[in-house]
Every structure is written in C-alpha cells, then in structure tokens.
N, C-alpha and C positions, 0 to 999 in steps of 0.2 A: 878244137874249138870248145867241145863239151867240157874238157878238162879245165880250160881257162874259165869258163862260166862257173863251174863248180868251185874253183879256188877263189874266185873274185865275186861271188854272188852278192855279198853285202854292198860292195862298190857298185855293181851293176844295178842293184835294186834302187840305190840312191840316185843314180843317174837316169834311170828309165822309169816309165810308168805305162801301165796297161789300162786302157779305158774301153768300155763297151756300153752301148745302149741300143735300144730298139725302138721302132716306130711302125705305125700301120701305113702301108702303101696305098695308093689310089685304087689298087685292085683288091683291097681289103685283106691283104696278106701281111706278114710281118717281115721287116728288113732289120737285120742286126748289123750294126756298124762297130767294128773292132779296130782299135788302133794301138800301136806300140810307139811310144814317143821317147825320144832321148833328148834331154835338156829342152823339152817343149817342142821339138821338131819331129814330125811324123817319120818313122822309119818303115813302118808297115801300116797300110790302110786297107781294110778288107770289109766288104759289105756282102752279106749272105741273105738270100730270101728263104724264109721258112714258112711252114704252114700255119703255125699257131703260136699263141703267147707262151705256152709252156716250153716249146723248143727255143724260142727267143730268149727266155729267161735262163734256160740251161746253158745256152751258148755264152751269154754274158757272164754268168758265174764261172764257167769253166775257162773262158778266155783269161780272166783275171788270175786264176789259179795256175794255168798251164802255158802262159805266154811264151816263156823261154823255150819250152819243149816244142811248141807249135812253130815258133819262128825258126828254130834249128832244123826241124823236119822240112819246112818249106825251102830253106836255103840249101840243105843237103840235096833235096830232090831237083831243085832248079839249077844247081851247079854241076850236075852229073854230065 
C-alpha cells in the first residue's frame, strides 16, 4: 500500500484533502478535529483533546503535512 501511495501521490492528493481545526471545549481545554476526505466524503474523522492552544496548533499543522503517514499507520495497526 505504501508503494502504491508513493507511485500515485499526485493522483491521491488531487482526490483527497486533509482538514484540521480546533476549538475550546466547555471544560476550557482544546479539542482538535482532524479529517481525511476523499471526494468530499470523510474517510477518517478524529477528535483529540489537548491541554493548550500551542498543542492544538501543532496538531493541525502536522496533520496537514503527515496525513498519509498517519492514516497508513492507523490502518496498519488496526488491521493486525
């Protein structure tokens, strides 16, 4: 699967999008909402609670840069 992604990265990038944002929870913490969408349909939807705005911003930034790697890691681990 990793080889396929490497060979077809441009095609995959055009068909998928990674989005992430964060918000303050009622408990005054931060929740980060990350999504991987393919043709507008969510393929992965993940919400993480973190302690501060800096962590939330870092996760949003890294999600957008590393979505393929994170997705593959999750799939690999869950399919074991």
